[in-house]
TIRO-2110 file (N, C-alpha, C; in Angstrom, 1 decimal):
// TIRO-2110
3.3, 16.8, -16.9, N, 1, A
2.4, 17.1, -15.8, CA, 1, A
3.3, 17.4, -14.6, C, 1, A
3.0, 18.3, -13.7, N, 2, A
3.8, 18.8, -12.6, CA, 2, A
3.9, 17.4, -11.6, C, 2, A
5.1, 17.2, -11.2, N, 3, A
5.5, 15.9, -10.4, CA, 3, A
4.6, 15.9, -9.1, C, 3, A
4.4, 17.0, -8.5, N, 4, A
3.5, 16.9, -7.1, CA, 4, A
2.0, 16.5, -7.5, C, 4, A
1.6, 17.0, -8.6, N, 5, A
0.2, 16.9, -9.1, CA, 5, A
0.2, 15.3, -9.4, C, 5, A
1.1, 14.9, -10.2, N, 6, A
1.1, 13.5, -10.5, CA, 6, A
1.0, 12.5, -9.3, C, 6, A
1.9, 12.8, -8.4, N, 7, A
2.0, 12.0, -7.2, CA, 7, A
0.6, 12.0, -6.4, C, 7, A
0.0, 13.2, -6.4, N, 8, A
-1.2, 13.5, -5.7, CA, 8, A
-2.3, 12.6, -6.4, C, 8, A
-2.4, 12.5, -7.7, N, 9, A
-3.3, 11.7, -8.4, CA, 9, A
-3.1, 10.3, -8.1, C, 9, A
-1.8, 9.8, -8.2, N, 10, A
-1.5, 8.6, -7.7, CA, 10, A
-1.9, 8.0, -6.4, C, 10, A
-1.7, 9.0, -5.3, N, 11, A
-2.3, 8.7, -4.0, CA, 11, A
-3.8, 8.5, -4.0, C, 11, A
-4.5, 9.5, -4.7, N, 12, A
-6.0, 9.3, -4.8, CA, 12, A
-6.5, 8.0, -5.4, C, 12, A
-5.7, 7.6, -6.4, N, 13, A
-6.2, 6.3, -7.2, CA, 13, A
-5.8, 5.2, -6.4, C, 13, A
-4.5, 5.1, -5.8, N, 14, A
-4.1, 3.7, -5.2, CA, 14, A
-4.4, 3.6, -3.8, C, 14, A
-4.6, 4.8, -3.1, N, 15, A
-4.6, 4.7, -1.7, CA, 15, A
-6.0, 5.2, -1.3, C, 15, A
-6.5, 6.3, -1.7, N, 16, A
-7.8, 6.8, -1.1, CA, 16, A
-9.0, 6.1, -1.8, C, 16, A
-8.9, 6.0, -3.1, N, 17, A
-10.2, 5.2, -3.7, CA, 17, A
-10.4, 3.9, -3.3, C, 17, A
-9.4, 3.0, -3.1, N, 18, A
-9.8, 1.6, -2.4, CA, 18, A
-10.3, 1.6, -1.0, C, 18, A
-9.8, 2.6, -0.2, N, 19, A
-10.4, 2.8, 1.1, CA, 19, A
-11.8, 3.3, 1.1, C, 19, A
-12.1, 4.1, 0.1, N, 20, A
-13.4, 4.6, -0.1, CA, 20, A
-14.4, 3.5, -0.4, C, 20, A
-13.9, 2.7, -1.5, N, 21, A
-14.8, 1.5, -1.7, CA, 21, A
-15.0, 0.5, -0.7, C, 21, A
-13.8, 0.4, 0.3, N, 22, A
-14.0, -0.6, 1.3, CA, 22, A
-15.1, 0.0, 2.3, C, 22, A
-15.0, 1.2, 2.6, N, 23, A
-16.0, 1.7, 3.7, CA, 23, A
-17.3, 1.9, 3.1, C, 23, A
-17.5, 2.3, 1.8, N, 24, A
-18.8, 2.5, 1.2, CA, 24, A
-19.6, 1.2, 0.9, C, 24, A
-18.9, 0.2, 0.7, N, 25, A
-19.5, -1.2, 0.5, CA, 25, A
-19.6, -2.0, 1.8, C, 25, A
-19.2, -1.5, 3.0, N, 26, A
-19.3, -2.1, 4.3, CA, 26, A
-20.7, -1.6, 4.9, C, 26, A
-20.8, -2.2, 6.1, N, 27, A
-22.0, -1.8, 6.9, CA, 27, A
-21.6, -0.8, 8.1, C, 27, A
-20.4, -0.3, 8.1, N, 28, A
-20.1, 0.5, 9.1, CA, 28, A
-21.0, 1.9, 9.1, C, 28, A
-21.3, 2.6, 10.3, N, 29, A
-21.9, 3.8, 10.2, CA, 29, A
-21.0, 4.9, 9.8, C, 29, A
-21.6, 6.0, 9.1, N, 30, A
-20.8, 7.1, 8.5, CA, 30, A
-19.9, 7.7, 9.6, C, 30, A
-20.5, 7.7, 10.7, N, 31, A
-19.7, 8.4, 11.9, CA, 31, A
-18.4, 7.8, 12.3, C, 31, A
-18.2, 6.5, 12.1, N, 32, A
-16.9, 5.8, 12.2, CA, 32, A
-16.2, 5.7, 10.9, C, 32, A
-16.8, 5.9, 9.8, N, 33, A
-16.0, 5.8, 8.5, CA, 33, A
-15.3, 7.1, 8.2, C, 33, A
-15.9, 8.2, 8.5, N, 34, A
-15.1, 9.4, 8.1, CA, 34, A
-13.9, 9.7, 8.8, C, 34, A
-13.7, 9.4, 10.2, N, 35, A
-12.5, 9.6, 10.7, CA, 35, A
-11.5, 8.6, 10.1, C, 35, A
-12.0, 7.4, 9.7, N, 36, A
-10.9, 6.5, 9.2, CA, 36, A
-10.4, 7.0, 7.8, C, 36, A
-11.3, 7.6, 6.9, N, 37, A
-11.0, 8.1, 5.6, CA, 37, A
-10.0, 9.3, 5.7, C, 37, A
-10.2, 10.0, 6.8, N, 38, A
-9.3, 11.3, 7.1, CA, 38, A
-7.9, 10.9, 7.6, C, 38, A
-7.9, 9.8, 8.6, N, 39, A
-6.6, 9.6, 9.3, CA, 39, A
-5.7, 8.5, 8.5, C, 39, A
-6.3, 7.5, 7.9, N, 40, A
-5.6, 6.5, 7.3, CA, 40, A
-4.6, 7.1, 6.2, C, 40, A
-5.0, 7.7, 5.2, N, 41, A
-4.2, 8.3, 4.2, CA, 41, A
-3.0, 9.2, 4.9, C, 41, A
-3.1, 9.9, 5.9, N, 42, A
-2.2, 10.6, 6.7, CA, 42, A
-1.1, 9.8, 7.2, C, 42, A
-1.7, 8.7, 7.9, N, 43, A
-0.7, 7.7, 8.3, CA, 43, A
0.0, 7.0, 7.2, C, 43, A
-0.7, 6.8, 6.2, N, 44, A
0.1, 6.1, 5.0, CA, 44, A
1.2, 7.1, 4.6, C, 44, A
1.1, 8.5, 4.5, N, 45, A
2.1, 9.3, 4.2, CA, 45, A
3.3, 9.4, 5.2, C, 45, A
3.1, 9.0, 6.4, N, 46, A
4.2, 9.1, 7.3, CA, 46, A
4.8, 7.6, 7.5, C, 46, A
4.3, 6.7, 6.9, N, 47, A
4.9, 5.4, 6.9, CA, 47, A
5.5, 4.9, 5.5, C, 47, A
5.0, 5.4, 4.4, N, 48, A
5.4, 5.0, 3.1, CA, 48, A
6.9, 5.0, 2.9, C, 48, A
7.3, 6.3, 2.8, N, 49, A
8.7, 6.7, 2.5, CA, 49, A
9.7, 6.0, 3.6, C, 49, A
9.5, 6.1, 4.9, N, 50, A
10.3, 5.5, 5.8, CA, 50, A
10.5, 4.0, 5.7, C, 50, A
9.4, 3.4, 5.4, N, 51, A
9.5, 1.8, 5.2, CA, 51, A
10.2, 1.5, 4.0, C, 51, A
10.0, 2.3, 2.9, N, 52, A
10.7, 2.1, 1.6, CA, 52, A
12.3, 2.2, 1.9, C, 52, A
12.6, 3.4, 2.5, N, 53, A
14.0, 3.8, 2.6, CA, 53, A
14.6, 2.7, 3.6, C, 53, A
14.0, 2.4, 4.6, N, 54, A
14.5, 1.6, 5.5, CA, 54, A
14.8, 0.0, 5.0, C, 54, A
14.0, -0.3, 4.0, N, 55, A
14.1, -1.4, 3.2, CA, 55, A
15.4, -1.4, 2.4, C, 55, A
15.7, -0.3, 2.0, N, 56, A
17.0, -0.2, 1.3, CA, 56, A
18.2, -0.3, 2.1, C, 56, A
17.9, 0.3, 3.5, N, 57, A
18.9, 0.3, 4.4, CA, 57, A
19.3, -1.2, 4.8, C, 57, A
18.2, -2.0, 4.9, N, 58, A
18.3, -3.5, 5.3, CA, 58, A
19.0, -4.2, 4.3, C, 58, A
18.6, -4.0, 3.0, N, 59, A
19.3, -4.5, 1.9, CA, 59, A
20.7, -4.3, 1.8, C, 59, A
21.0, -3.0, 2.1, N, 60, A
22.4, -2.6, 2.1, CA, 60, A
23.2, -3.3, 3.0, C, 60, A
22.9, -3.4, 4.3, N, 61, A
23.5, -4.2, 5.4, CA, 61, A
23.6, -5.6, 5.1, C, 61, A
22.5, -6.1, 4.6, N, 62, A
22.5, -7.6, 4.1, CA, 62, A
23.5, -8.1, 3.3, C, 62, A
23.9, -7.1, 2.4, N, 63, A
25.0, -7.6, 1.4, CA, 63, A
26.4, -7.0, 1.8, C, 63, A
26.5, -6.6, 3.1, N, 64, A
27.8, -6.2, 3.6, CA, 64, A
28.1, -4.7, 3.4, C, 64, A
27.2, -3.8, 2.9, N, 65, A
27.6, -2.4, 2.7, CA, 65, A
27.2, -1.6, 4.1, C, 65, A
27.4, -0.3, 3.8, N, 66, A
27.0, 0.7, 4.8, CA, 66, A
26.4, 1.9, 4.4, C, 66, A
25.5, 2.6, 5.3, N, 67, A
24.8, 3.7, 4.9, CA, 67, A
25.3, 4.9, 5.6, C, 67, A
25.7, 5.8, 4.8, N, 68, A
26.3, 7.1, 5.2, CA, 68, A
25.3, 8.1, 5.7, C, 68, A
24.2, 8.0, 4.9, N, 69, A
23.2, 9.2, 5.1, CA, 69, A
21.7, 8.7, 4.7, C, 69, A
20.7, 9.0, 5.5, N, 70, A
19.5, 8.6, 5.0, CA, 70, A
18.5, 9.7, 5.2, C, 70, A
17.5, 10.0, 4.4, N, 71, A
16.4, 10.8, 4.6, CA, 71, A
15.2, 10.0, 4.5, C, 71, A
14.4, 10.0, 5.5, N, 72, A
13.3, 9.0, 5.6, CA, 72, A
12.1, 9.5, 5.2, C, 72, A
11.8, 10.9, 5.3, N, 73, A
10.5, 11.4, 4.9, CA, 73, A
10.5, 12.7, 4.2, C, 73, A
9.8, 12.8, 3.1, N, 74, A
9.8, 14.2, 2.4, CA, 74, A
9.5, 15.4, 3.3, C, 74, A
10.1, 16.4, 3.1, N, 75, A
9.7, 17.6, 3.8, CA, 75, A
8.6, 18.3, 3.3, C, 75, A
7.3, 17.7, 3.8, N, 76, A
6.2, 18.1, 3.3, CA, 76, A
5.8, 19.7, 3.7, C, 76, A
6.4, 20.2, 4.6, N, 77, A
6.3, 21.5, 5.1, CA, 77, A
7.0, 22.5, 4.1, C, 77, A
7.8, 21.8, 3.2, N, 78, A
8.4, 22.7, 2.2, CA, 78, A
7.9, 22.4, 0.9, C, 78, A
6.6, 21.7, 0.9, N, 79, A
6.1, 21.4, -0.4, CA, 79, A
6.5, 20.1, -1.2, C, 79, A
7.5, 19.3, -0.4, N, 80, A
8.0, 18.2, -1.0, CA, 80, A
7.0, 17.0, -0.8, C, 80, A
6.8, 16.2, -1.9, N, 81, A
5.9, 15.0, -1.7, CA, 81, A
6.5, 13.7, -1.9, C, 81, A
7.5, 13.6, -2.6, N, 82, A
8.3, 12.3, -3.0, CA, 82, A
9.7, 12.1, -2.9, C, 82, A
10.5, 12.9, -1.9, N, 83, A
11.8, 12.9, -2.0, CA, 83, A
12.4, 12.5, -0.7, C, 83, A
12.8, 11.0, -0.7, N, 84, A
13.5, 10.5, 0.4, CA, 84, A
14.5, 9.6, -0.3, C, 84, A
15.7, 9.4, 0.5, N, 85, A
16.7, 8.6, -0.2, CA, 85, A
17.7, 8.2, 1.0, C, 85, A
18.7, 7.2, 0.5, N, 86, A
19.7, 6.8, 1.4, CA, 86, A
21.0, 7.0, 0.6, C, 86, A
22.1, 7.1, 1.2, N, 87, A
23.5, 7.1, 0.6, CA, 87, A
24.2, 5.8, 1.0, C, 87, A
24.3, 4.9, 0.2, N, 88, A
25.2, 3.7, 0.5, CA, 88, A
26.5, 3.8, 0.1, C, 88, A
27.4, 3.0, 0.9, N, 89, A
28.9, 2.7, 0.3, CA, 89, A
29.1, 1.3, 0.5, C, 89, A
30.2, 0.9, -0.1, N, 90, A
30.6, -0.5, -0.1, CA, 90, A
29.9, -1.4, -0.9, C, 90, A
29.1, -0.9, -1.9, N, 91, A
28.3, -1.7, -2.8, CA, 91, A
29.2, -1.7, -4.3, C, 91, A
29.9, -2.7, -4.5, N, 92, A
30.7, -2.5, -5.5, CA, 92, A
30.5, -3.7, -6.7, C, 92, A
29.6, -4.7, -6.3, N, 93, A
29.3, -5.7, -7.2, CA, 93, A
27.8, -5.5, -7.7, C, 93, A
27.5, -5.9, -9.0, N, 94, A
26.2, -5.9, -9.4, CA, 94, A
25.1, -6.6, -8.6, C, 94, A
25.5, -7.9, -8.1, N, 95, A
24.5, -8.5, -7.2, CA, 95, A
24.2, -7.8, -5.9, C, 95, A
25.2, -7.1, -5.4, N, 96, A
24.8, -6.3, -4.1, CA, 96, A
24.0, -5.2, -4.5, C, 96, A
24.2, -4.5, -5.6, N, 97, A
23.2, -3.4, -6.1, CA, 97, A
22.0, -3.8, -6.2, C, 97, A
21.7, -4.9, -6.9, N, 98, A
20.5, -5.6, -7.1, CA, 98, A
19.8, -5.9, -5.9, C, 98, A
20.3, -6.5, -4.8, N, 99, A
19.7, -6.8, -3.6, CA, 99, A
19.3, -5.4, -2.9, C, 99, A
20.3, -4.5, -2.9, N, 100, A
20.0, -3.2, -2.1, CA, 100, A
18.9, -2.5, -2.8, C, 100, A
18.9, -2.6, -4.1, N, 101, A
17.9, -1.8, -4.8, CA, 101, A
16.4, -2.4, -4.9, C, 101, A
16.5, -3.7, -5.0, N, 102, A
15.3, -4.5, -5.1, CA, 102, A
14.7, -5.0, -3.8, C, 102, A
15.4, -4.8, -2.7, N, 103, A
14.9, -5.2, -1.4, CA, 103, A
13.4, -4.6, -1.0, C, 103, A
13.2, -3.4, -1.2, N, 104, A
12.0, -3.0, -0.8, CA, 104, A
10.8, -3.6, -1.7, C, 104, A
11.0, -4.0, -2.9, N, 105, A
10.0, -4.6, -3.7, CA, 105, A
9.7, -6.1, -3.3, C, 105, A
10.8, -6.7, -2.9, N, 106, A
10.6, -8.1, -2.4, CA, 106, A
9.8, -8.0, -1.2, C, 106, A
10.0, -7.1, -0.3, N, 107, A
9.2, -7.0, 0.8, CA, 107, A
7.8, -6.6, 0.6, C, 107, A
7.7, -5.8, -0.5, N, 108, A
6.3, -5.4, -0.9, CA, 108, A
5.5, -6.6, -1.4, C, 108, A
6.1, -7.4, -2.2, N, 109, A
5.4, -8.8, -2.6, CA, 109, A
5.2, -9.5, -1.3, C, 109, A
6.1, -9.6, -0.4, N, 110, A
5.8, -10.4, 0.8, CA, 110, A
4.5, -9.8, 1.6, C, 110, A
4.5, -8.5, 1.7, N, 111, A
3.4, -7.8, 2.5, CA, 111, A
2.1, -8.2, 1.9, C, 111, A
2.1, -8.1, 0.4, N, 112, A
0.7, -8.4, -0.2, CA, 112, A
0.3, -9.7, 0.0, C, 112, A
1.2, -10.7, -0.1, N, 113, A
0.9, -12.3, 0.1, CA, 113, A
0.4, -12.3, 1.5, C, 113, A
1.0, -11.7, 2.6, N, 114, A
0.6, -11.8, 3.9, CA, 114, A
-0.9, -11.0, 4.1, C, 114, A
-0.9, -9.9, 3.4, N, 115, A
-2.2, -9.2, 3.6, CA, 115, A
-3.4, -9.8, 3.0, C, 115, A
-3.2, -10.7, 1.9, N, 116, A
-4.3, -11.4, 1.3, CA, 116, A
-4.7, -12.6, 2.2, C, 116, A
-3.8, -13.3, 3.0, N, 117, A
-4.0, -14.2, 3.9, CA, 117, A
-4.6, -13.6, 5.3, C, 117, A
-4.2, -12.5, 5.8, N, 118, A
-4.6, -12.0, 7.0, CA, 118, A
-6.0, -11.4, 6.8, C, 118, A
-6.2, -10.6, 5.7, N, 119, A
-7.5, -10.0, 5.5, CA, 119, A
-8.5, -10.9, 5.0, C, 119, A
-8.1, -12.1, 4.6, N, 120, A
-9.1, -13.2, 4.1, CA, 120, A
-9.9, -13.8, 5.3, C, 120, A
-9.3, -13.4, 6.5, N, 121, A
-9.8, -14.1, 7.8, CA, 121, A
-10.5, -12.8, 8.6, C, 121, A
-11.5, -13.2, 9.5, N, 122, A
-12.0, -12.1, 10.2, CA, 122, A
-11.3, -12.0, 11.5, C, 122, A
-10.5, -11.1, 11.7, N, 123, A
-9.7, -10.9, 12.9, CA, 123, A
-10.1, -9.6, 13.7, C, 123, A
-11.0, -8.7, 13.0, N, 124, A
-11.3, -7.4, 13.6, CA, 124, A
-12.6, -7.0, 12.9, C, 124, A
-13.5, -6.3, 13.5, N, 125, A
-14.6, -5.7, 13.0, CA, 125, A
-14.5, -4.2, 12.9, C, 125, A
-13.5, -3.7, 13.5, N, 126, A
-13.2, -2.4, 13.6, CA, 126, A
-12.8, -1.6, 12.1, C, 126, A
-13.5, -0.8, 11.7, N, 127, A
-13.2, -0.1, 10.4, CA, 127, A
-11.8, 0.5, 10.4, C, 127, A
-11.4, 1.0, 11.5, N, 128, A
-10.0, 1.6, 11.6, CA, 128, A
-8.9, 0.5, 11.4, C, 128, A
-9.1, -0.6, 12.3, N, 129, A
-8.0, -1.7, 12.2, CA, 129, A
-7.9, -2.2, 10.9, C, 129, A
-9.1, -2.6, 10.2, N, 130, A
-9.1, -3.3, 8.9, CA, 130, A
-8.6, -2.3, 7.8, C, 130, A
-9.0, -1.1, 8.0, N, 131, A
-8.4, -0.1, 6.9, CA, 131, A
-6.9, 0.1, 7.1, C, 131, A
-6.6, 0.1, 8.2, N, 132, A
-5.0, 0.4, 8.5, CA, 132, A
-4.1, -0.8, 8.1, C, 132, A
-4.7, -2.0, 8.4, N, 133, A
-3.9, -3.1, 7.8, CA, 133, A
-4.0, -3.2, 6.3, C, 133, A
-5.1, -3.0, 5.7, N, 134, A
-5.3, -3.1, 4.3, CA, 134, A
-4.3, -2.0, 3.7, C, 134, A
-4.1, -0.9, 4.3, N, 135, A
-3.4, 0.2, 3.8, CA, 135, A
-1.8, -0.3, 3.9, C, 135, A
-1.4, -0.8, 5.0, N, 136, A
0.1, -1.1, 5.3, CA, 136, A
0.3, -2.3, 4.5, C, 136, A
-0.4, -3.4, 4.5, N, 137, A
-0.1, -4.7, 3.6, CA, 137, A
-0.4, -4.7, 2.2, C, 137, A
-1.4, -3.9, 1.7, N, 138, A
-1.7, -3.9, 0.3, CA, 138, A
-1.6, -2.7, -0.3, C, 138, A
-2.3, -1.6, 0.2, N, 139, A
-2.1, -0.3, -0.6, CA, 139, A
-0.8, 0.3, -0.6, C, 139, A
-0.1, 0.3, 0.4, N, 140, A
1.2, 0.8, 0.5, CA, 140, A
2.1, 0.1, -0.6, C, 140, A
2.2, -1.2, -0.7, N, 141, A
3.1, -1.9, -1.7, CA, 141, A
2.5, -1.5, -3.2, C, 141, A
1.2, -1.6, -3.2, N, 142, A
0.6, -1.2, -4.5, CA, 142, A
1.1, 0.1, -5.1, C, 142, A
1.0, 1.1, -4.1, N, 143, A
1.6, 2.5, -4.5, CA, 143, A
3.1, 2.5, -4.9, C, 143, A
3.9, 1.7, -4.2, N, 144, A
5.2, 1.6, -4.6, CA, 144, A
5.3, 1.3, -5.8, C, 144, A
4.6, 0.1, -6.3, N, 145, A
4.8, -0.4, -7.7, CA, 145, A
4.2, 0.6, -8.7, C, 145, A
3.0, 1.1, -8.4, N, 146, A
2.6, 2.0, -9.4, CA, 146, A
3.3, 3.3, -9.6, C, 146, A
3.7, 3.8, -8.5, N, 147, A
4.6, 5.2, -8.5, CA, 147, A
5.8, 4.9, -9.2, C, 147, A
6.6, 3.9, -8.8, N, 148, A
7.9, 3.5, -9.5, CA, 148, A
7.6, 3.2, -10.9, C, 148, A
6.7, 2.5, -11.4, N, 149, A
6.6, 2.2, -12.8, CA, 149, A
6.3, 3.4, -13.6, C, 149, A
5.4, 4.4, -13.1, N, 150, A
5.0, 5.6, -13.8, CA, 150, A
6.5, 6.5, -13.9, C, 150, A
7.1, 6.6, -12.8, N, 151, A
8.3, 7.4, -12.9, CA, 151, A
9.4, 6.7, -13.9, C, 151, A
9.4, 5.5, -13.8, N, 152, A
10.3, 4.7, -14.8, CA, 152, A
10.0, 4.9, -16.3, C, 152, A
8.8, 4.9, -16.6, N, 153, A
8.2, 5.3, -17.9, CA, 153, A
8.4, 6.6, -18.4, C, 153, A
8.4, 7.6, -17.4, N, 154, A
8.7, 8.9, -17.5, CA, 154, A
10.2, 9.3, -17.8, C, 154, A
11.0, 8.2, -17.8, N, 155, A
12.4, 8.4, -17.8, CA, 155, A
13.2, 8.8, -16.6, C, 155, A
12.7, 8.6, -15.4, N, 156, A
13.4, 8.9, -14.2, CA, 156, A
14.3, 7.7, -13.9, C, 156, A
15.6, 8.1, -13.6, N, 157, A
16.4, 7.1, -13.2, CA, 157, A
16.4, 6.6, -11.9, C, 157, A
15.3, 5.7, -11.6, N, 158, A
14.9, 5.3, -10.3, CA, 158, A
15.4, 3.9, -9.9, C, 158, A
14.8, 3.4, -9.0, N, 159, A
15.1, 1.9, -8.7, CA, 159, A
14.9, 1.1, -9.8, C, 159, A
13.9, 1.2, -10.5, N, 160, A
13.6, 0.3, -11.6, CA, 160, A
14.5, 0.4, -12.8, C, 160, A
15.1, 1.7, -13.0, N, 161, A
16.1, 1.9, -13.9, CA, 161, A
17.4, 1.2, -13.6, C, 161, A
17.7, 1.3, -12.3, N, 162, A
18.9, 0.6, -11.8, CA, 162, A
18.8, -0.9, -11.8, C, 162, A
17.6, -1.5, -11.7, N, 163, A
17.4, -2.9, -11.7, CA, 163, A
17.5, -3.4, -13.3, C, 163, A
17.0, -2.5, -14.1, N, 164, A
16.9, -2.8, -15.5, CA, 164, A
18.5, -3.0, -16.1, C, 164, A
19.4, -2.1, -15.6, N, 165, A
20.7, -1.9, -16.0, CA, 165, A
21.4, -3.3, -15.5, C, 165, A
21.0, -4.0, -14.5, N, 166, A
21.5, -5.3, -14.0, CA, 166, A
21.0, -6.4, -14.7, C, 166, A
19.7, -6.6, -14.6, N, 167, A
19.1, -7.9, -15.1, CA, 167, A
18.5, -7.9, -16.5, C, 167, A
18.5, -6.6, -17.1, N, 168, A
18.0, -6.4, -18.5, CA, 168, A
16.5, -6.0, -18.6, C, 168, A
16.0, -5.5, -19.7, N, 169, A
14.7, -4.9, -19.8, CA, 169, A
13.6, -6.1, -19.7, C, 169, A
13.8, -7.4, -20.3, N, 170, A
12.8, -8.3, -20.3, CA, 170, A
12.3, -8.8, -18.9, C, 170, A
13.4, -9.0, -18.0, N, 171, A
13.2, -9.4, -16.7, CA, 171, A
12.6, -8.4, -15.9, C, 171, A
13.0, -7.2, -16.1, N, 172, A
12.5, -6.0, -15.5, CA, 172, A
11.0, -5.8, -15.7, C, 172, A
10.5, -5.9, -16.9, N, 173, A
9.1, -5.6, -17.3, CA, 173, A
8.4, -6.9, -16.8, C, 173, A
9.1, -8.0, -16.9, N, 174, A
8.2, -9.1, -16.2, CA, 174, A
7.9, -9.1, -14.9, C, 174, A
8.9, -8.5, -14.1, N, 175, A
8.7, -8.2, -12.8, CA, 175, A
7.7, -7.2, -12.3, C, 175, A
7.6, -6.1, -13.3, N, 176, A
6.7, -5.1, -13.1, CA, 176, A
5.3, -5.5, -13.3, C, 176, A
5.1, -6.4, -14.5, N, 177, A
3.7, -6.9, -14.8, CA, 177, A
3.2, -7.7, -13.5, C, 177, A
4.1, -8.6, -13.2, N, 178, A
3.8, -9.5, -12.1, CA, 178, A
3.4, -8.7, -10.9, C, 178, A
4.2, -7.7, -10.5, N, 179, A
3.9, -6.9, -9.2, CA, 179, A
2.6, -6.1, -9.4, C, 179, A
2.4, -5.6, -10.5, N, 180, A
1.1, -4.7, -10.7, CA, 180, A
0.0, -5.7, -10.8, C, 180, A
0.2, -6.9, -11.4, N, 181, A
-1.1, -7.8, -11.4, CA, 181, A
-1.2, -8.3, -10.0, C, 181, A
-0.3, -8.7, -9.2, N, 182, A
-0.5, -9.1, -7.9, CA, 182, A
-1.2, -8.0, -6.9, C, 182, A
-0.8, -6.7, -7.1, N, 183, A
-1.3, -5.6, -6.4, CA, 183, A
-2.8, -5.5, -6.8, C, 183, A
-3.1, -5.7, -8.0, N, 184, A
-4.6, -5.4, -8.5, CA, 184, A
-5.5, -6.6, -7.9, C, 184, A
-4.7, -7.9, -8.0, N, 185, A
-5.6, -9.0, -7.4, CA, 185, A
-5.7, -8.8, -6.1, C, 185, A
-4.8, -8.4, -5.3, N, 186, A
-5.0, -8.2, -3.8, CA, 186, A
-6.0, -7.3, -3.4, C, 186, A
-6.0, -6.1, -4.1, N, 187, A
-6.9, -4.9, -3.8, CA, 187, A
-8.5, -5.5, -4.2, C, 187, A
-8.6, -6.1, -5.3, N, 188, A
-10.0, -6.6, -5.8, CA, 188, A
-10.5, -7.8, -4.8, C, 188, A
-9.6, -8.5, -4.4, N, 189, A
-10.0, -9.7, -3.7, CA, 189, A
-10.4, -9.2, -2.2, C, 189, A
-9.7, -8.3, -1.7, N, 190, A
-10.0, -7.7, -0.4, CA, 190, A
-11.3, -6.9, -0.4, C, 190, A
-11.5, -6.2, -1.4, N, 191, A
-12.8, -5.4, -1.6, CA, 191, A
-13.9, -6.3, -1.7, C, 191, A
-13.8, -7.2, -2.3, N, 192, A
-14.9, -8.2, -2.5, CA, 192, A
-15.1, -9.0, -1.2, C, 192, A
-14.1, -9.3, -0.5, N, 193, A
-14.1, -10.0, 0.7, CA, 193, A
-15.1, -9.1, 1.9, C, 193, A
-14.9, -7.8, 1.8, N, 194, A
-15.6, -7.1, 2.9, CA, 194, A
-16.9, -6.2, 2.4, C, 194, A
-17.4, -6.6, 1.2, N, 195, A
-18.7, -6.2, 0.8, CA, 195, A
-19.8, -6.6, 1.9, C, 195, A
-20.6, -5.7, 2.5, N, 196, A
-21.6, -6.0, 3.5, CA, 196, A
-21.0, -6.3, 4.7, C, 196, A
-19.7, -6.1, 5.0, N, 197, A
-19.0, -6.4, 6.3, CA, 197, A
-19.1, -5.2, 7.2, C, 197, A
-19.3, -5.4, 8.4, N, 198, A
-19.8, -6.5, 9.2, CA, 198, A
-21.3, -6.9, 9.0, C, 198, A
-21.4, -8.3, 8.9, N, 199, A
-22.9, -8.7, 8.8, CA, 199, A
-23.7, -8.5, 10.2, C, 199, A
-24.9, -8.0, 10.0, N, 200, A
-25.8, -7.8, 11.1, CA, 200, A
-26.0, -9.3, 11.8, C, 200, A
-25.8, -9.2, 13.3, N, 201, A
-26.0, -10.4, 13.8, CA, 201, A
-27.6, -11.0, 13.7, C, 201, A
-27.8, -12.3, 13.7, N, 202, A
-29.2, -12.7, 13.5, CA, 202, A
-30.2, -12.1, 14.5, C, 202, A
-29.7, -12.0, 15.8, N, 203, A
-30.7, -11.5, 16.8, CA, 203, A
-31.0, -10.0, 16.7, C, 203, A
-29.9, -9.3, 16.1, N, 204, A
-30.2, -8.0, 15.8, CA, 204, A
-31.1, -7.7, 14.6, C, 204, A
-31.0, -8.6, 13.6, N, 205, A
-32.0, -8.6, 12.3, CA, 205, A
-33.4, -8.9, 12.8, C, 205, A
-33.6, -9.9, 13.7, N, 206, A
-34.8, -10.4, 14.2, CA, 206, A
-35.5, -9.1, 14.9, C, 206, A
-34.7, -8.6, 15.7, N, 207, A
-35.2, -7.4, 16.6, CA, 207, A
-35.7, -6.3, 15.7, C, 207, A
-34.9, -6.0, 14.6, N, 208, A
-35.2, -5.0, 13.6, CA, 208, A
-36.4, -5.2, 12.9, C, 208, A
-36.7, -6.6, 12.5, N, 209, A
-37.9, -7.0, 11.9, CA, 209, A
-39.1, -6.8, 12.7, C, 209, A
-39.0, -7.1, 14.0, N, 210, A
-40.0, -7.1, 15.0, CA, 210, A
-40.4, -5.6, 15.1, C, 210, A
-39.5, -4.7, 15.2, N, 211, A
-39.8, -3.3, 15.3, CA, 211, A
-40.5, -2.7, 14.1, C, 211, A
-40.1, -3.3, 13.0, N, 212, A
-40.6, -2.8, 11.7, CA, 212, A
-42.0, -3.0, 11.3, C, 212, A
-42.5, -4.2, 12.0, N, 213, A
-43.9, -4.6, 11.7, CA, 213, A
-44.5, -5.2, 13.1, C, 213, A
-44.8, -4.1, 14.0, N, 214, A
-45.3, -4.5, 15.4, CA, 214, A
-46.8, -5.2, 15.4, C, 214, A
-47.5, -5.0, 14.2, N, 215, A
-48.8, -5.5, 14.2, CA, 215, A
-48.9, -7.0, 13.5, C, 215, A
-47.7, -7.4, 13.2, N, 216, A
-47.7, -8.8, 12.4, CA, 216, A
-48.0, -9.8, 13.3, C, 216, A
-48.9, -10.9, 12.9, N, 217, A
-49.4, -12.0, 13.7, CA, 217, A
-50.6, -11.8, 14.6, C, 217, A
-51.1, -10.6, 14.5, N, 218, A
-52.3, -10.3, 15.3, CA, 218, A
-53.5, -10.7, 14.4, C, 218, A
END
């Protein structure tokens, strides 16, 4: 399958579909939902690759290395969908390579845990704010795990390939299953949390009932 088509399908499955479920199961009016569905995937596109590559940069400097070049976003105007990278130097030990390569995924797990905690509480009724936080803390990491795993299974020598060379196949697959399971759990938990959200205030419900049955009680 064409690489760009595959990535497009992954975006639709992991990013767009959960957002669609979030808004369809909520009580927000359609006029506020449509702009969210159009804008948040675009914001995902402009944040996913930079955050991933900057995490590699952070991991590189954390272990004492340097970065000589970085490309933080695919050249979408040239038809690129998934090409961004950094060029590190001063990474000579396996443990340094492991930290540098695995740092984005450690942050992904941390983001998902924070996302479950934050979105488990009512901090906003805005569909845009909730969708944006859902995307940044849960859907963005989930896409990371799904995209990298599919590429790994396809034979791409990506981050997971490099990690497998250091820690072995068994630990790598254990990490993959844990990450994918955590991602699925977070998405399902949050979608369940926002079914019927925001709830109609009691006074508004009473007012609606009064308007629906003006002759009641006569």
